[in-house]
TORDREN-618292 format. One record per residue (C-alpha): residue number from 1; x, y, z; residue in three letters. Coordinates in Angstrom, 2 decimals. Each point is the difference from the previous one (the first is absolute). Layout:
N
[NUM, [X, Y, Z], ala]
...
! end
This chain:
59
[1, [30.41, -79.00, -33.85], met]
[2, [3.48, -1.11, 0.87], ser]
[3, [2.27, 1.95, 2.28], ser]
[4, [2.34, 0.94, -2.86], glu]
[5, [-2.87, 1.25, -2.15], ala]
[6, [-1.34, 2.00, 2.91], ser]
[7, [3.39, 1.62, 0.63], val]
[8, [0.35, 0.76, -3.70], ser]
[9, [-3.45, 1.59, -0.12], ala]
[10, [0.75, 2.11, 3.05], leu]
[11, [3.31, 1.14, -1.50], gln]
[12, [-1.82, 1.13, -3.17], arg]
[13, [-2.53, 1.81, 2.15], leu]
[14, [2.72, 1.79, 1.95], val]
[15, [1.71, 1.08, -3.23], glu]
[16, [-3.30, 1.31, -1.38], gln]
[17, [-0.68, 1.93, 3.20], leu]
[18, [3.50, 1.51, -0.11], lys]
[19, [-0.68, 1.21, -3.55], leu]
[20, [-3.34, 1.48, 0.99], glu]
[21, [1.49, 1.71, 3.06], ala]
[22, [2.49, 1.77, -2.26], gly]
[23, [-2.67, 1.55, -2.23], val]
[24, [-0.26, 3.76, 0.38], glu]
[25, [-3.48, 0.96, 1.12], arg]
[26, [-1.87, 3.24, -0.59], ile]
[27, [-3.29, 1.32, 1.31], lys]
[28, [-3.13, -0.84, -1.96], val]
[29, [-0.78, 3.70, -0.37], ser]
[30, [3.40, 0.60, -1.61], gln]
[31, [-0.39, -3.00, -2.32], ala]
[32, [-3.49, 1.18, -1.01], ala]
[33, [1.27, 3.51, -0.74], ala]
[34, [2.85, -1.38, -2.12], glu]
[35, [-2.37, -2.31, -1.87], leu]
[36, [-2.42, 2.84, -0.68], gln]
[37, [2.83, 2.23, -1.25], gln]
[38, [1.26, -2.76, -2.29], asn]
[39, [-3.49, -0.56, -1.40], cys]
[40, [-0.45, 3.70, -0.69], met]
[41, [3.42, 0.26, -1.70], gln]
[42, [-0.65, -2.99, -2.27], asn]
[43, [-3.69, 0.54, -0.74], ala]
[44, [0.78, 1.39, -3.44], cys]
[45, [1.68, -3.32, -0.93], lys]
[46, [-2.81, -2.22, 1.30], asp]
[47, [-1.85, -1.67, -2.86], ala]
[48, [-3.08, -0.53, 2.17], leu]
[49, [-0.29, 3.74, 0.58], leu]
[50, [1.03, 1.45, -3.37], val]
[51, [-0.91, -2.88, -2.30], gly]
[52, [2.03, -1.76, -2.65], val]
[53, [0.32, 1.49, -3.49], pro]
[54, [-1.78, -2.20, -2.56], ala]
[55, [3.16, -0.28, -2.09], gly]
[56, [2.11, -1.47, 2.81], ser]
[57, [-2.64, -2.35, 1.44], asn]
[58, [1.11, -3.57, -0.84], pro]
[59, [-3.50, -1.39, 0.61], phe]
! end
């Protein structure tokens, strides 16, 4: 790997790390609670839970 390619790769890495450092983080317990709440709110729209009416099933 040439010196220029190495510098370029390291610059891309630094930019990626800067982006990742700026991401807002939350606790896993909070994320799990929000995911569970979202699942419960949208369960009535989930075709795997309520099924698909025979008339609207394209298969």
